[in-house]
N, C-alpha and C positions, 0 to 999 in steps of 0.2 A: 588725191589717189584713191581709187576704188580698190578695196581689199577683196580679194578673191581667194577661196579656200577650197582645195580639192576634197571632194567626198567620193563615196563608193560609186563606181560605174553603174548605171542603170538605165530606166527607160528614157530619160532625158537626152541620152546620147543618140537615140534612134528615131526621135520624132521631132519635127518642127512644123510650124504653121506660117503659111504665107497670107497675109492680110492685105486687101485692097485698100488704098487711101487716095486721096486726091493731091494734086500738085500743091494747092495752097497749104495744107496741113505740113507737107513735107518740107517746103521751102521755109515755112515759119519756124519749125523745129531746128532746121540746119542753122539758121541765123542764131538761135537762142542758146544752143549747146547745153541743155539741161542734163542732170543726172537721171531723170525719170521723165516718163511721158504718160499721159493718159490716151490711150488709143480707143476713143469712144465710138459708139454706134448708136443710131437712132432707135433700133429695136432693142428689146429687153428679153433677156432669157433668165430663167432661175439659176442656171449654172453655165459656165464655159467649160465644157469637157474635153475639149481638143487637146489641152496640154497639161502637163505636170509643171510645178513650179520649177525655174531654172532652165526651162526649155527655151530653145531658139524661135523667135517670133520675128518673121521678115516683112519688110514694107514692100509692096508692088504697086506702083503707079497705074492708075486707070489709063486707058488709051486716051490720047494718041502716043503717050511715053511708053507704057506697056513694058516696063523694066523693073528689076529688083534693085532698090537703091539704098538699103540699109536695113537695120533691124534693131533688136533689143533682147532683153530675157523676160520671160513671163513671170509675174509675181502672183496676180490674182484677179478675181473678177467679181464685180459687185454693180447692183443697179442703184441708181441715185438720181435725185433731181438735178436740174442744170445749175440751181443755186448751190447744192452741196458739193457738185464737181468743180464749181468755180472757186468756192471756199477753200477746198483742199488743194486743187491743182493750180489754180490761177492761170497763167499763160501756157503752162505745161499742157493745157488742153488743146494747144495749137492755134489759139485765137487770141486777140488783143484785149478783149474784154468780156464781161458776162452778157452783154447784150448781143454780142456777135455770136456766142455759143448758143443762146436760146434761138437766134434766127436761124442759124444752120441746122440746128436740131429739127426746128419747125419745118424748115425747106425739105430736108431728108425725109421726115415722116410723112409730109404731104406727097412727095414724089412716089413713095412707096405704099401709100394709101393706108397709113397707120393711124391710130386713134390720137388725134391732135389734142384731147382733153387730157391725156396722159403724157407729161412732158418729162418723164424720167428717161434716161439714156442708160446704155450698157457700157460700164467702164472696164476696159481691159488695161489693168495696170502693168506697166513695163518699166524695167530699170536697165541702165547703162546703155542708152541708145547710141547707135553708131550710124553715120552716113557716109556714103561714097561720093567722091567726085563724079561728074558726069562721064569721064572717060573710063570709069571703073564700074559703071552700071552694068548689072549682069542681065544677059540676054533673056527674052521672054521664056517662060516655062512651055514647053512644047506641047503638055497633055492639059493645058488650062482651057476648060470648057468655057465658051462664051456666056452660058448662063449662070456662071458663078458671080455672085454679086458682093459677097462679103470676104471669103477666104477659103482655104484648103489646107488639110494637114498632110504632110508628107513623111515617108519614111526615109530617112537619110542614108540608108544602107543599099538602096535599089534605085534604078532608073533616074528620073529627073530629080527626085529628092537627092539622091547621091550626087549628081552633077553639081546642083545648085549649092548644096552644103560644102562640097569641096571648093568651090569659087569663092563662097563667103569666107571660109577659114583662111584661104590663101590670101585673101585681101587683108583681113584682120592682122595676120601676122607680118605681112609687108608694111602696113601702117605703123604696126607696133616697133618693128626692127629699124625703121628708117626715119629720118627727120624729114621725110617727103612732105608730109602734111602735119604740121603742129597744131592745127586747129581741131584735129579729130578728138572726140571725146571717147577714148579708148584707154582702158588701164595697160600699163606696160608690162604685160605678162604675155607668155606664149599661149596661143589658142589651140591646144592639142584636141585630139578627139576624145576627150574625157569630160565627163560631168563636172561642172565646178558650181559652187554656191556663190551666188551674187548678192552684195550687200543692197539692201533696200534703202530708198530715199524717205523723206518726212512724209510726202503724200501717200505713199504706199503704206508706211507705217499707221497712219491714221485710218486707212481704209481696213487693213487687216485687223487692227485692234477693234474698231467699231463693229465689224461683222462678227469677230470672235465672241464678243460679248452680246451678240443679238442685239446691237443697237440699244442697249439699256445700261444706265449708270450701275457700276458693280456695288456702290454704297446705297444710294436712295432709291434706285429702281426706275429713275425718271426715263422716260422714253422719247421725250420731245428732241429729235435729233440737232436742231439748231443750237441746244445749250449744252451739248454732250461733246467732250474732248477727249483725245486720246493722250493720256498722261504717262511721261517716261517715269518709271519707279527709280532707276538710277539716272540721274540727270545727263541728257546728252553732253552738256558742258562738262561733264565729270566722266567722260569715257563711257556713258552708257550708249548702248547700241540700238538701232532701230529694229528690234525684235520684237515679236508678239509677246514673248515671255517676259519682255522688260516694259511691257505696257499694260495699262489698265484704263478702262473707259469711266470717266466722271463727269458729273455735272460741273459746269464751269466754276461755280463758287467753290465746290469741294476740291476740284483740281487746284485752285489757288491755294487753299489751306493745306493741302497735301504737300505742294511744292515748297510752301514756306515752313513746313515742319509742325504745323498745329494739329495735324491728323497724320496717322500711318495705319499700316495693316501688318499684323503680325504674321509670323511665319506659318500659323495655323489658319490664315486668312480671316482674322477677327479684326474689327475697326477698334483702333485706339484713339482717343481724344486727349490731347494734353491739358493740362491746367493752365498753361499760357493763354489759352484761347479766351477763358473767362476774365483772366487778370488783364489783358490788353483791350478787351472790347466789351466787357460786362456780360449782361445775360445773353447766352446763346444756347439756350436749352434745345433748340431744334438740333443743333449738332450733337450735342451730348446724348441725345436720344439714340444715336447710332453706335454709342460705346458697347463694345463686346459682340456687336451683330457679325454674323458670318456673312462675307460679301457674296454677291452673285458672280459665280464663276463661269467660264465658257463650257460649253457642252463637250468640247474635245479636251480632254485632259493635257494634250500636248502644248496647249495654249496657256496652262495655267501660269501664273506668276511665279518665276524661279525664286527659291526662298533665299538664295544668296543676294539677289536683289531687293528683297523685302528687308533683309537683315542690313544691308548697306543703307537703306533709307532710315531704318530705325536708328542705327548708329551714328550716322553722319548728317541726318536733317532732323528728325524728331527729338533725339535726346539732346542735341545742341539747343534747338529752340527752347526746350523745356528744362533745361539746365539740369539734366538728370546724369 
């Protein structure tokens, strides 16, 4: 069950985005019923400014289908290589394997005369995807210009944006209230015209934490992306949430030591290395060199680790490992 929490009404209520996608991506996602998807594009932008987090993002099939067939909720945007996109999202990219992802990205870049030496893709990360049965597809948007090749933002309070938005909400509430379609990946809550905060999945968590820390290990400063991992401070298995404030970007070996309680971070953001590391493994001076070091923190203070999560790790993981 996906948890949804009401928050203050705001800009997310008034804006939505309709993105073009192909039939193969759509049918693959329908069959898998994932909790999140990567709506990737062959082109890369520094930012995706069309939406605020939690805003509605709809899927519109290209011709000959030319209909709105579902949607999801916007989490964030990131540029990454096909390798990284596959490592994070796997089949949630809408393909069966990494080779297919690379081949499709190459094909689309070639069709749009993009730089084939740059195989990064733009990743629009979405949560809580939903898909309509064919009889419930929404009619084409009347003001959709033929030259639109990626998507368009709409105001949900006027014109075609209002019509489509009302149709989407109507369908979501119908699917939620009835047993008509048990396969729908939709939380059992009413979809009113208010902003809700949507819980993010594991892939989105990894992307958001990685970018919050500017793709740099918070302790070592390592920037080699393949060895960096988004760690939960309060473990997911211990009721920790997929929130940026409950995450920290660590090099893989440091992540392992952190999870096992050999290393922790104090509430004033300093590294602490326990005595058990040396007792269990002998000389480990390279890790003890980090003792009392202030970690690299996100530029945006709203992404700082919550002190209550750091305290939880100290009390429930670090102190237990080190018999404190």
